N, CA, C and O atoms as a CHARMM CRD file, in Angstrom:
* protein
*
  376
    1    1 UNK  N     -7.34500 -34.63600  13.73500 PROA 1      0.00000
    2    1 UNK  CA    -8.15700 -34.84400  12.55500 PROA 1      0.00000
    3    1 UNK  C     -9.54600 -35.34000  12.94000 PROA 1      0.00000
    4    1 UNK  O    -10.52300 -35.05900  12.24700 PROA 1      0.00000
    5    2 UNK  N     -9.63500 -36.07600  14.04200 PROA 2      0.00000
    6    2 UNK  CA   -10.90600 -36.61000  14.48800 PROA 2      0.00000
    7    2 UNK  C    -11.87300 -35.48000  14.85300 PROA 2      0.00000
    8    2 UNK  O    -13.08000 -35.59700  14.64600 PROA 2      0.00000
    9    3 UNK  N    -11.33600 -34.39400  15.39200 PROA 3      0.00000
   10    3 UNK  CA   -12.17500 -33.24900  15.72800 PROA 3      0.00000
   11    3 UNK  C    -12.79700 -32.60700  14.50000 PROA 3      0.00000
   12    3 UNK  O    -13.92700 -32.12100  14.55100 PROA 3      0.00000
   13    4 UNK  N    -12.06200 -32.60600  13.39700 PROA 4      0.00000
   14    4 UNK  CA   -12.58300 -32.04200  12.14600 PROA 4      0.00000
   15    4 UNK  C    -13.73000 -32.88800  11.60100 PROA 4      0.00000
   16    4 UNK  O    -14.67900 -32.35300  11.02700 PROA 4      0.00000
   17    5 UNK  N    -13.64700 -34.21200  11.77800 PROA 5      0.00000
   18    5 UNK  CA   -14.70400 -35.09100  11.28100 PROA 5      0.00000
   19    5 UNK  C    -16.00600 -34.87000  12.03200 PROA 5      0.00000
   20    5 UNK  O    -17.07800 -34.97800  11.43600 PROA 5      0.00000
   21    6 UNK  N    -15.94600 -34.56700  13.30100 PROA 6      0.00000
   22    6 UNK  CA   -17.16300 -34.32600  14.07200 PROA 6      0.00000
   23    6 UNK  C    -17.66700 -32.89800  13.89100 PROA 6      0.00000
   24    6 UNK  O    -18.84600 -32.62400  14.11500 PROA 6      0.00000
   25    7 UNK  N    -16.78400 -31.98800  13.48700 PROA 7      0.00000
   26    7 UNK  CA   -17.16800 -30.59300  13.30900 PROA 7      0.00000
   27    7 UNK  C    -17.94300 -30.38400  12.00800 PROA 7      0.00000
   28    7 UNK  O    -18.88800 -29.59600  11.97000 PROA 7      0.00000
   29    8 UNK  N    -17.55500 -31.07200  10.96300 PROA 8      0.00000
   30    8 UNK  CA   -18.16900 -30.87800   9.65300 PROA 8      0.00000
   31    8 UNK  C    -19.66600 -31.18000   9.64400 PROA 8      0.00000
   32    8 UNK  O    -20.42000 -30.36000   9.12000 PROA 8      0.00000
   33    9 UNK  N    -20.14500 -32.29300  10.18600 PROA 9      0.00000
   34    9 UNK  CA   -21.60000 -32.52900  10.17600 PROA 9      0.00000
   35    9 UNK  C    -22.37400 -31.49900  10.98800 PROA 9      0.00000
   36    9 UNK  O    -23.48900 -31.13000  10.61800 PROA 9      0.00000
   37   10 UNK  N    -21.79400 -31.02900  12.09600 PROA 10     0.00000
   38   10 UNK  CA   -22.51000 -30.04300  12.90400 PROA 10     0.00000
   39   10 UNK  C    -22.62300 -28.70700  12.18100 PROA 10     0.00000
   40   10 UNK  O    -23.62900 -28.01100  12.32200 PROA 10     0.00000
   41   11 UNK  N    -21.60200 -28.34100  11.40700 PROA 11     0.00000
   42   11 UNK  CA   -21.65500 -27.09600  10.64100 PROA 11     0.00000
   43   11 UNK  C    -22.67900 -27.20000   9.52500 PROA 11     0.00000
   44   11 UNK  O    -23.42200 -26.25000   9.27900 PROA 11     0.00000
   45   12 UNK  N    -22.73000 -28.33400   8.84800 PROA 12     0.00000
   46   12 UNK  CA   -23.69300 -28.48300   7.74300 PROA 12     0.00000
   47   12 UNK  C    -25.12000 -28.49400   8.25800 PROA 12     0.00000
   48   12 UNK  O    -26.00700 -27.96400   7.58800 PROA 12     0.00000
   49   13 UNK  N    -25.37600 -29.07700   9.41900 PROA 13     0.00000
   50   13 UNK  CA   -26.73600 -29.03400   9.96500 PROA 13     0.00000
   51   13 UNK  C    -27.08600 -27.62700  10.42600 PROA 13     0.00000
   52   13 UNK  O    -28.23700 -27.20800  10.30500 PROA 13     0.00000
   53   14 UNK  N    -26.11000 -26.89000  10.95500 PROA 14     0.00000
   54   14 UNK  CA   -26.35300 -25.50900  11.33900 PROA 14     0.00000
   55   14 UNK  C    -26.67000 -24.66600  10.11000 PROA 14     0.00000
   56   14 UNK  O    -27.57300 -23.83000  10.14800 PROA 14     0.00000
   57   15 UNK  N    -25.93600 -24.87800   9.02700 PROA 15     0.00000
   58   15 UNK  CA   -26.15200 -24.11700   7.80400 PROA 15     0.00000
   59   15 UNK  C    -27.49100 -24.45700   7.17600 PROA 15     0.00000
   60   15 UNK  O    -28.11900 -23.59100   6.56700 PROA 15     0.00000
   61   16 UNK  N    -27.94200 -25.69000   7.30900 PROA 16     0.00000
   62   16 UNK  CA   -29.22900 -26.06200   6.71000 PROA 16     0.00000
   63   16 UNK  C    -30.38900 -25.47400   7.50900 PROA 16     0.00000
   64   16 UNK  O    -31.48000 -25.30600   6.96400 PROA 16     0.00000
   65   17 UNK  N    -30.18000 -25.15700   8.78600 PROA 17     0.00000
   66   17 UNK  CA   -31.23000 -24.56600   9.60500 PROA 17     0.00000
   67   17 UNK  C    -31.44400 -23.08600   9.30100 PROA 17     0.00000
   68   17 UNK  O    -32.50200 -22.54300   9.61800 PROA 17     0.00000
   69   18 UNK  N    -30.46100 -22.42600   8.69300 PROA 18     0.00000
   70   18 UNK  CA   -30.58200 -20.99800   8.40300 PROA 18     0.00000
   71   18 UNK  C    -31.47700 -20.77400   7.19800 PROA 18     0.00000
   72   18 UNK  O    -31.41900 -21.52200   6.22200 PROA 18     0.00000
   73   19 UNK  N    -32.29300 -19.75400   7.27100 PROA 19     0.00000
   74   19 UNK  CA   -33.15800 -19.38200   6.15500 PROA 19     0.00000
   75   19 UNK  C    -32.37500 -18.44300   5.25000 PROA 19     0.00000
   76   19 UNK  O    -31.96700 -17.36900   5.69000 PROA 19     0.00000
   77   20 UNK  N    -32.15800 -18.82100   4.00500 PROA 20     0.00000
   78   20 UNK  CA   -31.33700 -18.01500   3.09900 PROA 20     0.00000
   79   20 UNK  C    -31.99300 -16.69100   2.73200 PROA 20     0.00000
   80   20 UNK  O    -31.31700 -15.78800   2.23800 PROA 20     0.00000
   81   21 UNK  N    -33.29300 -16.55700   2.96300 PROA 21     0.00000
   82   21 UNK  CA   -33.97000 -15.29500   2.66200 PROA 21     0.00000
   83   21 UNK  C    -33.75600 -14.25100   3.75300 PROA 21     0.00000
   84   21 UNK  O    -33.85600 -13.05300   3.48600 PROA 21     0.00000
   85   22 UNK  N    -33.46600 -14.68300   4.96900 PROA 22     0.00000
   86   22 UNK  CA   -33.31200 -13.72600   6.06600 PROA 22     0.00000
   87   22 UNK  C    -31.86100 -13.50000   6.45900 PROA 22     0.00000
   88   22 UNK  O    -31.57900 -12.56200   7.20500 PROA 22     0.00000
   89   23 UNK  N    -30.93600 -14.31600   5.99100 PROA 23     0.00000
   90   23 UNK  CA   -29.52900 -14.14600   6.33400 PROA 23     0.00000
   91   23 UNK  C    -28.91700 -13.13300   5.38000 PROA 23     0.00000
   92   23 UNK  O    -28.90000 -13.34500   4.16700 PROA 23     0.00000
   93   24 UNK  N    -28.41600 -12.03300   5.92700 PROA 24     0.00000
   94   24 UNK  CA   -27.81200 -10.97500   5.11600 PROA 24     0.00000
   95   24 UNK  C    -26.44900 -10.62400   5.69400 PROA 24     0.00000
   96   24 UNK  O    -26.15600 -10.95700   6.84300 PROA 24     0.00000
   97   25 UNK  N    -25.62300  -9.96300   4.91500 PROA 25     0.00000
   98   25 UNK  CA   -24.31600  -9.55000   5.44200 PROA 25     0.00000
   99   25 UNK  C    -24.43800  -8.53900   6.57400 PROA 25     0.00000
  100   25 UNK  O    -23.55500  -8.45800   7.42800 PROA 25     0.00000
  101   26 UNK  N    -25.49400  -7.78900   6.58900 PROA 26     0.00000
  102   26 UNK  CA   -25.72700  -6.84100   7.67000 PROA 26     0.00000
  103   26 UNK  C    -24.91900  -5.56200   7.51700 PROA 26     0.00000
  104   26 UNK  O    -24.29900  -5.30300   6.48600 PROA 26     0.00000
  105   27 UNK  N    -24.95200  -4.78700   8.57000 PROA 27     0.00000
  106   27 UNK  CA   -24.29900  -3.48600   8.58200 PROA 27     0.00000
  107   27 UNK  C    -22.78300  -3.64700   8.50000 PROA 27     0.00000
  108   27 UNK  O    -22.11300  -2.87800   7.81100 PROA 27     0.00000
  109   28 UNK  N    -22.24500  -4.63300   9.19400 PROA 28     0.00000
  110   28 UNK  CA   -20.79700  -4.84000   9.18300 PROA 28     0.00000
  111   28 UNK  C    -20.30500  -5.16600   7.77500 PROA 28     0.00000
  112   28 UNK  O    -19.27900  -4.64200   7.34200 PROA 28     0.00000
  113   29 UNK  N    -21.02500  -6.02000   7.06200 PROA 29     0.00000
  114   29 UNK  CA   -20.65400  -6.33900   5.68400 PROA 29     0.00000
  115   29 UNK  C    -20.69400  -5.11100   4.79700 PROA 29     0.00000
  116   29 UNK  O    -19.80500  -4.90800   3.96900 PROA 29     0.00000
  117   30 UNK  N    -21.73300  -4.28200   4.96700 PROA 30     0.00000
  118   30 UNK  CA   -21.83200  -3.05000   4.18600 PROA 30     0.00000
  119   30 UNK  C    -20.67100  -2.11800   4.49500 PROA 30     0.00000
  120   30 UNK  O    -20.07500  -1.54900   3.58000 PROA 30     0.00000
  121   31 UNK  N    -20.34300  -1.95200   5.77000 PROA 31     0.00000
  122   31 UNK  CA   -19.25400  -1.05100   6.14800 PROA 31     0.00000
  123   31 UNK  C    -17.90400  -1.52300   5.60600 PROA 31     0.00000
  124   31 UNK  O    -17.09000  -0.70500   5.17700 PROA 31     0.00000
  125   32 UNK  N    -17.66600  -2.81400   5.62200 PROA 32     0.00000
  126   32 UNK  CA   -16.40700  -3.33900   5.09900 PROA 32     0.00000
  127   32 UNK  C    -16.29700  -3.07200   3.60100 PROA 32     0.00000
  128   32 UNK  O    -15.25200  -2.62800   3.12600 PROA 32     0.00000
  129   33 UNK  N    -17.36100  -3.33600   2.85900 PROA 33     0.00000
  130   33 UNK  CA   -17.35600  -3.07900   1.41000 PROA 33     0.00000
  131   33 UNK  C    -17.22000  -1.58000   1.13900 PROA 33     0.00000
  132   33 UNK  O    -16.52700  -1.18200   0.20300 PROA 33     0.00000
  133   34 UNK  N    -17.86500  -0.76100   1.93700 PROA 34     0.00000
  134   34 UNK  CA   -17.77800   0.69000   1.76800 PROA 34     0.00000
  135   34 UNK  C    -16.35800   1.18800   1.99600 PROA 34     0.00000
  136   34 UNK  O    -15.85900   2.00900   1.22600 PROA 34     0.00000
  137   35 UNK  N    -15.70200   0.70000   3.04400 PROA 35     0.00000
  138   35 UNK  CA   -14.31900   1.11100   3.33400 PROA 35     0.00000
  139   35 UNK  C    -13.38800   0.66300   2.21200 PROA 35     0.00000
  140   35 UNK  O    -12.49000   1.40900   1.82200 PROA 35     0.00000
  141   36 UNK  N    -13.59100  -0.53400   1.69600 PROA 36     0.00000
  142   36 UNK  CA   -12.77500  -1.00700   0.56300 PROA 36     0.00000
  143   36 UNK  C    -12.98900  -0.10500  -0.64600 PROA 36     0.00000
  144   36 UNK  O    -12.03000   0.24600  -1.33300 PROA 36     0.00000
  145   37 UNK  N    -14.23500   0.27200  -0.91500 PROA 37     0.00000
  146   37 UNK  CA   -14.53600   1.15900  -2.04000 PROA 37     0.00000
  147   37 UNK  C    -13.90500   2.53300  -1.88900 PROA 37     0.00000
  148   37 UNK  O    -13.36100   3.07200  -2.85300 PROA 37     0.00000
  149   38 UNK  N    -13.96800   3.10500  -0.70000 PROA 38     0.00000
  150   38 UNK  CA   -13.36900   4.42500  -0.45000 PROA 38     0.00000
  151   38 UNK  C    -11.85300   4.34200  -0.60000 PROA 38     0.00000
  152   38 UNK  O    -11.23800   5.22700  -1.19400 PROA 38     0.00000
  153   39 UNK  N    -11.25700   3.29100  -0.06800 PROA 39     0.00000
  154   39 UNK  CA    -9.80900   3.10600  -0.21300 PROA 39     0.00000
  155   39 UNK  C     -9.41700   2.96300  -1.66800 PROA 39     0.00000
  156   39 UNK  O     -8.41500   3.53100  -2.10200 PROA 39     0.00000
  157   40 UNK  N    -10.20100   2.20700  -2.43100 PROA 40     0.00000
  158   40 UNK  CA    -9.92800   2.03400  -3.85700 PROA 40     0.00000
  159   40 UNK  C    -10.06100   3.35400  -4.61200 PROA 40     0.00000
  160   40 UNK  O     -9.27800   3.63300  -5.52000 PROA 40     0.00000
  161   41 UNK  N    -11.05400   4.16700  -4.23800 PROA 41     0.00000
  162   41 UNK  CA   -11.22300   5.47600  -4.87300 PROA 41     0.00000
  163   41 UNK  C     -9.98200   6.34500  -4.69000 PROA 41     0.00000
  164   41 UNK  O     -9.48100   6.92500  -5.65300 PROA 41     0.00000
  165   42 UNK  N     -9.48100   6.43700  -3.45000 PROA 42     0.00000
  166   42 UNK  CA    -8.30500   7.27000  -3.20000 PROA 42     0.00000
  167   42 UNK  C     -7.04400   6.67700  -3.82200 PROA 42     0.00000
  168   42 UNK  O     -6.17100   7.42000  -4.27000 PROA 42     0.00000
  169   43 UNK  N     -6.94100   5.37200  -3.85500 PROA 43     0.00000
  170   43 UNK  CA    -5.80600   4.72100  -4.50300 PROA 43     0.00000
  171   43 UNK  C     -5.78300   5.03000  -6.00100 PROA 43     0.00000
  172   43 UNK  O     -4.72900   5.35400  -6.54800 PROA 43     0.00000
  173   44 UNK  N     -6.92200   4.93300  -6.65800 PROA 44     0.00000
  174   44 UNK  CA    -6.99400   5.22100  -8.09600 PROA 44     0.00000
  175   44 UNK  C     -6.76900   6.71000  -8.37700 PROA 44     0.00000
  176   44 UNK  O     -6.16600   7.06700  -9.38900 PROA 44     0.00000
  177   45 UNK  N     -7.24800   7.56700  -7.49400 PROA 45     0.00000
  178   45 UNK  CA    -7.03100   9.00700  -7.66300 PROA 45     0.00000
  179   45 UNK  C     -5.54500   9.34100  -7.59500 PROA 45     0.00000
  180   45 UNK  O     -5.04200  10.13000  -8.39500 PROA 45     0.00000
  181   46 UNK  N     -4.84900   8.74100  -6.64300 PROA 46     0.00000
  182   46 UNK  CA    -3.41400   8.93900  -6.50400 PROA 46     0.00000
  183   46 UNK  C     -2.68400   8.37400  -7.72400 PROA 46     0.00000
  184   46 UNK  O     -1.77300   9.00800  -8.25500 PROA 46     0.00000
  185   47 UNK  N     -3.08200   7.19300  -8.16000 PROA 47     0.00000
  186   47 UNK  CA    -2.46400   6.55000  -9.31900 PROA 47     0.00000
  187   47 UNK  C     -2.63000   7.40300 -10.57700 PROA 47     0.00000
  188   47 UNK  O     -1.67400   7.57600 -11.33300 PROA 47     0.00000
  189   48 UNK  N     -3.81500   7.93000 -10.80700 PROA 48     0.00000
  190   48 UNK  CA    -4.05400   8.75000 -11.99200 PROA 48     0.00000
  191   48 UNK  C     -3.24800  10.05500 -11.93400 PROA 48     0.00000
  192   48 UNK  O     -2.79500  10.54500 -12.96800 PROA 48     0.00000
  193   49 UNK  N     -3.06900  10.61100 -10.75200 PROA 49     0.00000
  194   49 UNK  CA    -2.24100  11.81000 -10.60700 PROA 49     0.00000
  195   49 UNK  C     -0.79500  11.53100 -10.97400 PROA 49     0.00000
  196   49 UNK  O     -0.14100  12.35300 -11.61700 PROA 49     0.00000
  197   50 UNK  N     -0.29700  10.37700 -10.56700 PROA 50     0.00000
  198   50 UNK  CA     1.08300  10.01500 -10.89200 PROA 50     0.00000
  199   50 UNK  C      1.23400   9.72200 -12.38200 PROA 50     0.00000
  200   50 UNK  O      2.27000  10.03400 -12.96800 PROA 50     0.00000
  201   51 UNK  N      0.22600   9.13200 -12.99400 PROA 51     0.00000
  202   51 UNK  CA     0.26300   8.85900 -14.43700 PROA 51     0.00000
  203   51 UNK  C      0.27800  10.18000 -15.21700 PROA 51     0.00000
  204   51 UNK  O      1.00400  10.31100 -16.20200 PROA 51     0.00000
  205   52 UNK  N     -0.52000  11.15400 -14.77700 PROA 52     0.00000
  206   52 UNK  CA    -0.57000  12.43900 -15.47300 PROA 52     0.00000
  207   52 UNK  C      0.74300  13.19700 -15.35600 PROA 52     0.00000
  208   52 UNK  O      1.07400  13.99500 -16.23300 PROA 52     0.00000
  209   53 UNK  N      1.50000  12.96000 -14.28300 PROA 53     0.00000
  210   53 UNK  CA     2.77900  13.64500 -14.08100 PROA 53     0.00000
  211   53 UNK  C      3.90200  13.07800 -14.93300 PROA 53     0.00000
  212   53 UNK  O      4.95500  13.70500 -15.04600 PROA 53     0.00000
  213   54 UNK  N      3.71100  11.91000 -15.53600 PROA 54     0.00000
  214   54 UNK  CA     4.75400  11.32300 -16.37100 PROA 54     0.00000
  215   54 UNK  C      4.95700  12.17800 -17.62100 PROA 54     0.00000
  216   54 UNK  O      3.99400  12.71100 -18.17200 PROA 54     0.00000
  217   55 UNK  N      6.20500  12.30800 -18.06800 PROA 55     0.00000
  218   55 UNK  CA     6.45600  13.11000 -19.27100 PROA 55     0.00000
  219   55 UNK  C      5.89700  12.42000 -20.51800 PROA 55     0.00000
  220   55 UNK  O      5.82900  11.19300 -20.58200 PROA 55     0.00000
  221   56 UNK  N      5.50700  13.21100 -21.48600 PROA 56     0.00000
  222   56 UNK  CA     4.91300  12.69700 -22.71900 PROA 56     0.00000
  223   56 UNK  C      5.95400  12.66900 -23.83000 PROA 56     0.00000
  224   56 UNK  O      6.91900  13.43200 -23.77500 PROA 56     0.00000
  225   57 UNK  N      5.79200  11.82400 -24.82500 PROA 57     0.00000
  226   57 UNK  CA     6.56400  11.66200 -26.05200 PROA 57     0.00000
  227   57 UNK  C      7.86100  12.41700 -26.19400 PROA 57     0.00000
  228   57 UNK  O      8.89200  11.97100 -25.68900 PROA 57     0.00000
  229   58 UNK  N      7.83800  13.57300 -26.88400 PROA 58     0.00000
  230   58 UNK  CA     9.04900  14.33100 -27.17700 PROA 58     0.00000
  231   58 UNK  C      9.69300  14.86900 -25.90400 PROA 58     0.00000
  232   58 UNK  O     10.91800  14.93300 -25.80400 PROA 58     0.00000
  233   59 UNK  N      8.87400  15.25200 -24.94200 PROA 59     0.00000
  234   59 UNK  CA     9.40500  15.77000 -23.68700 PROA 59     0.00000
  235   59 UNK  C     10.22400  14.67800 -22.97600 PROA 59     0.00000
  236   59 UNK  O     11.29400  14.94900 -22.43200 PROA 59     0.00000
  237   60 UNK  N      9.71200  13.46100 -22.99000 PROA 60     0.00000
  238   60 UNK  CA    10.42700  12.35300 -22.36000 PROA 60     0.00000
  239   60 UNK  C     11.72000  12.05300 -23.10600 PROA 60     0.00000
  240   60 UNK  O     12.76000  11.84600 -22.48200 PROA 60     0.00000
  241   61 UNK  N     11.66500  12.02600 -24.44200 PROA 61     0.00000
  242   61 UNK  CA    12.85800  11.74500 -25.23900 PROA 61     0.00000
  243   61 UNK  C     13.92300  12.82200 -25.01500 PROA 61     0.00000
  244   61 UNK  O     15.10800  12.50800 -24.91000 PROA 61     0.00000
  245   62 UNK  N     13.50500  14.09600 -24.93900 PROA 62     0.00000
  246   62 UNK  CA    14.45300  15.18700 -24.71000 PROA 62     0.00000
  247   62 UNK  C     15.08300  15.06300 -23.32700 PROA 62     0.00000
  248   62 UNK  O     16.28200  15.29100 -23.16500 PROA 62     0.00000
  249   63 UNK  N     14.28000  14.70400 -22.33500 PROA 63     0.00000
  250   63 UNK  CA    14.79800  14.57200 -20.97500 PROA 63     0.00000
  251   63 UNK  C     15.78700  13.40400 -20.87700 PROA 63     0.00000
  252   63 UNK  O     16.80800  13.51400 -20.19800 PROA 63     0.00000
  253   64 UNK  N     15.49000  12.29200 -21.54700 PROA 64     0.00000
  254   64 UNK  CA    16.39700  11.14300 -21.53000 PROA 64     0.00000
  255   64 UNK  C     17.69300  11.48800 -22.25300 PROA 64     0.00000
  256   64 UNK  O     18.77900  11.14300 -21.78800 PROA 64     0.00000
  257   65 UNK  N     17.57800  12.16800 -23.38900 PROA 65     0.00000
  258   65 UNK  CA    18.77800  12.55100 -24.15200 PROA 65     0.00000
  259   65 UNK  C     19.65000  13.50000 -23.34100 PROA 65     0.00000
  260   65 UNK  O     20.87600  13.37900 -23.34300 PROA 65     0.00000
  261   66 UNK  N     19.02100  14.43900 -22.64900 PROA 66     0.00000
  262   66 UNK  CA    19.77400  15.38500 -21.83000 PROA 66     0.00000
  263   66 UNK  C     20.47400  14.66400 -20.67500 PROA 66     0.00000
  264   66 UNK  O     21.62300  14.96700 -20.35400 PROA 66     0.00000
  265   67 UNK  N     19.79200  13.73000 -20.06800 PROA 67     0.00000
  266   67 UNK  CA    20.38400  12.96100 -18.97300 PROA 67     0.00000
  267   67 UNK  C     21.55200  12.11200 -19.47000 PROA 67     0.00000
  268   67 UNK  O     22.58800  12.02100 -18.81100 PROA 67     0.00000
  269   68 UNK  N     21.37500  11.49200 -20.64100 PROA 68     0.00000
  270   68 UNK  CA    22.46700  10.69000 -21.21800 PROA 68     0.00000
  271   68 UNK  C     23.68300  11.55300 -21.52800 PROA 68     0.00000
  272   68 UNK  O     24.81900  11.15700 -21.26900 PROA 68     0.00000
  273   69 UNK  N     23.43500  12.74300 -22.08900 PROA 69     0.00000
  274   69 UNK  CA    24.54800  13.64200 -22.40900 PROA 69     0.00000
  275   69 UNK  C     25.28100  14.05900 -21.13900 PROA 69     0.00000
  276   69 UNK  O     26.51000  14.11200 -21.12200 PROA 69     0.00000
  277   70 UNK  N     24.54200  14.35300 -20.08800 PROA 70     0.00000
  278   70 UNK  CA    25.16000  14.77900 -18.82900 PROA 70     0.00000
  279   70 UNK  C     25.94200  13.62900 -18.19300 PROA 70     0.00000
  280   70 UNK  O     26.97300  13.86100 -17.56300 PROA 70     0.00000
  281   71 UNK  N     25.46700  12.40800 -18.35000 PROA 71     0.00000
  282   71 UNK  CA    26.14600  11.26500 -17.75100 PROA 71     0.00000
  283   71 UNK  C     27.40500  10.87500 -18.52900 PROA 71     0.00000
  284   71 UNK  O     28.33100  10.31100 -17.94700 PROA 71     0.00000
  285   72 UNK  N     27.45700  11.16200 -19.82600 PROA 72     0.00000
  286   72 UNK  CA    28.58900  10.75900 -20.65900 PROA 72     0.00000
  287   72 UNK  C     29.64900  11.83200 -20.81400 PROA 72     0.00000
  288   72 UNK  O     30.63800  11.61200 -21.51400 PROA 72     0.00000
  289   73 UNK  N     29.47800  12.97400 -20.19200 PROA 73     0.00000
  290   73 UNK  CA    30.48500  14.03400 -20.30900 PROA 73     0.00000
  291   73 UNK  C     31.11100  14.29600 -18.95800 PROA 73     0.00000
  292   73 UNK  O     30.49300  14.08500 -17.91500 PROA 73     0.00000
  293   74 UNK  N     32.35600  14.76200 -18.99400 PROA 74     0.00000
  294   74 UNK  CA    32.97300  15.18200 -17.73800 PROA 74     0.00000
  295   74 UNK  C     32.91100  16.70300 -17.66700 PROA 74     0.00000
  296   74 UNK  O     32.18200  17.32400 -18.44000 PROA 74     0.00000
  297   75 UNK  N     33.64600  17.30000 -16.77500 PROA 75     0.00000
  298   75 UNK  CA    33.56300  18.73900 -16.56500 PROA 75     0.00000
  299   75 UNK  C     34.00600  19.56500 -17.76500 PROA 75     0.00000
  300   75 UNK  O     33.56100  20.70600 -17.89700 PROA 75     0.00000
  301   76 UNK  N     34.86500  19.04700 -18.65300 PROA 76     0.00000
  302   76 UNK  CA    35.35800  19.82300 -19.78400 PROA 76     0.00000
  303   76 UNK  C     34.44800  19.72800 -20.99700 PROA 76     0.00000
  304   76 UNK  O     34.65800  20.44300 -21.97700 PROA 76     0.00000
  305   77 UNK  N     33.46100  18.87900 -20.95400 PROA 77     0.00000
  306   77 UNK  CA    32.56800  18.74400 -22.09300 PROA 77     0.00000
  307   77 UNK  C     32.98200  17.62400 -23.02600 PROA 77     0.00000
  308   77 UNK  O     32.25400  17.32900 -23.97400 PROA 77     0.00000
  309   78 UNK  N     34.13400  16.98100 -22.79400 PROA 78     0.00000
  310   78 UNK  CA    34.54700  15.85500 -23.62100 PROA 78     0.00000
  311   78 UNK  C     33.80000  14.61300 -23.18400 PROA 78     0.00000
  312   78 UNK  O     33.49700  14.43300 -22.00500 PROA 78     0.00000
  313   79 UNK  N     33.51000  13.76300 -24.15000 PROA 79     0.00000
  314   79 UNK  CA    32.84300  12.50400 -23.82100 PROA 79     0.00000
  315   79 UNK  C     33.84200  11.54400 -23.21000 PROA 79     0.00000
  316   79 UNK  O     34.97100  11.42200 -23.68500 PROA 79     0.00000
  317   80 UNK  N     33.42800  10.87300 -22.17100 PROA 80     0.00000
  318   80 UNK  CA    34.29600   9.87300 -21.55100 PROA 80     0.00000
  319   80 UNK  C     34.15300   8.55600 -22.28300 PROA 80     0.00000
  320   80 UNK  O     33.07700   8.22000 -22.77700 PROA 80     0.00000
  321   81 UNK  N     35.23900   7.81600 -22.34900 PROA 81     0.00000
  322   81 UNK  CA    35.19500   6.50700 -22.97700 PROA 81     0.00000
  323   81 UNK  C     35.01500   5.44600 -21.91200 PROA 81     0.00000
  324   81 UNK  O     35.53800   5.56200 -20.80300 PROA 81     0.00000
  325   82 UNK  N     34.27000   4.41200 -22.25900 PROA 82     0.00000
  326   82 UNK  CA    34.11400   3.31900 -21.31100 PROA 82     0.00000
  327   82 UNK  C     35.23500   2.30800 -21.51000 PROA 82     0.00000
  328   82 UNK  O     36.17800   2.58100 -22.25200 PROA 82     0.00000
  329   83 UNK  N     35.15600   1.16100 -20.87400 PROA 83     0.00000
  330   83 UNK  CA    36.23600   0.17300 -20.89400 PROA 83     0.00000
  331   83 UNK  C     36.52900  -0.34400 -22.30400 PROA 83     0.00000
  332   83 UNK  O     37.66800  -0.71600 -22.58800 PROA 83     0.00000
  333   84 UNK  N     35.54100  -0.37600 -23.18500 PROA 84     0.00000
  334   84 UNK  CA    35.74900  -0.86900 -24.54600 PROA 84     0.00000
  335   84 UNK  C     36.25800   0.22400 -25.47700 PROA 84     0.00000
  336   84 UNK  O     36.68900  -0.07200 -26.59100 PROA 84     0.00000
  337   85 UNK  N     36.21900   1.46300 -25.04800 PROA 85     0.00000
  338   85 UNK  CA    36.62800   2.56700 -25.91200 PROA 85     0.00000
  339   85 UNK  C     35.43300   3.22600 -26.59900 PROA 85     0.00000
  340   85 UNK  O     35.60800   4.15500 -27.38800 PROA 85     0.00000
  341   86 UNK  N     34.22800   2.75500 -26.30700 PROA 86     0.00000
  342   86 UNK  CA    33.03000   3.35300 -26.89400 PROA 86     0.00000
  343   86 UNK  C     32.69700   4.64800 -26.14900 PROA 86     0.00000
  344   86 UNK  O     33.01200   4.80500 -24.97000 PROA 86     0.00000
  345   87 UNK  N     32.06100   5.55400 -26.85800 PROA 87     0.00000
  346   87 UNK  CA    31.66100   6.80400 -26.20100 PROA 87     0.00000
  347   87 UNK  C     30.16300   6.95000 -26.13700 PROA 87     0.00000
  348   87 UNK  O     29.67200   7.93400 -25.58400 PROA 87     0.00000
  349   88 UNK  N     29.41600   6.01000 -26.68000 PROA 88     0.00000
  350   88 UNK  CA    27.96900   6.22700 -26.76700 PROA 88     0.00000
  351   88 UNK  C     27.13100   5.36500 -25.83700 PROA 88     0.00000
  352   88 UNK  O     25.91100   5.32800 -25.99700 PROA 88     0.00000
  353   89 UNK  N     27.71200   4.68300 -24.89200 PROA 89     0.00000
  354   89 UNK  CA    26.91800   3.88400 -23.98600 PROA 89     0.00000
  355   89 UNK  C     27.68400   3.49100 -22.75400 PROA 89     0.00000
  356   89 UNK  O     28.90000   3.67100 -22.68000 PROA 89     0.00000
  357   90 UNK  N     26.97700   2.95600 -21.79100 PROA 90     0.00000
  358   90 UNK  CA    27.65100   2.52900 -20.56000 PROA 90     0.00000
  359   90 UNK  C     28.49800   1.29200 -20.80300 PROA 90     0.00000
  360   90 UNK  O     28.23300   0.51300 -21.71800 PROA 90     0.00000
  361   91 UNK  N     29.50700   1.12300 -19.98200 PROA 91     0.00000
  362   91 UNK  CA    30.38700  -0.03100 -20.14200 PROA 91     0.00000
  363   91 UNK  C     29.70100  -1.29300 -19.62100 PROA 91     0.00000
  364   91 UNK  O     28.91800  -1.23400 -18.67300 PROA 91     0.00000
  365   92 UNK  N     29.99600  -2.42200 -20.24100 PROA 92     0.00000
  366   92 UNK  CA    29.36600  -3.66500 -19.77400 PROA 92     0.00000
  367   92 UNK  C     29.97000  -4.10300 -18.44100 PROA 92     0.00000
  368   92 UNK  O     31.12700  -3.81100 -18.13900 PROA 92     0.00000
  369   93 UNK  N     29.17400  -4.79900 -17.66400 PROA 93     0.00000
  370   93 UNK  CA    29.69700  -5.30600 -16.39100 PROA 93     0.00000
  371   93 UNK  C     30.51300  -6.55100 -16.64100 PROA 93     0.00000
  372   93 UNK  O     30.15600  -7.38200 -17.47600 PROA 93     0.00000
  373   94 UNK  N     31.62300  -6.68100 -15.90800 PROA 94     0.00000
  374   94 UNK  CA    32.44200  -7.87800 -16.09900 PROA 94     0.00000
  375   94 UNK  C     32.36100  -8.76900 -14.88400 PROA 94     0.00000
  376   94 UNK  O     32.98500  -9.83000 -14.85300 PROA 94     0.00000
């Protein structure tokens, strides 16, 4: 901890010696921000593509209904009963 106490005054005097008008992030700072921006662009492009691929309203409802019907029927077309004797939903976990 003693090393930190001696380090803090030296850093503040170093910072006070710098001219705030001439200190800039430089080329490295620009490149880092640019790479982050390019990565964000491709991330958002991918995200928007996946959002557009999601089914819309009636199409989604029809697909869910079809999946539910397929999950609740066996090979003969009869609805299977769950543990409670219901035919319209999955059985509760015990």
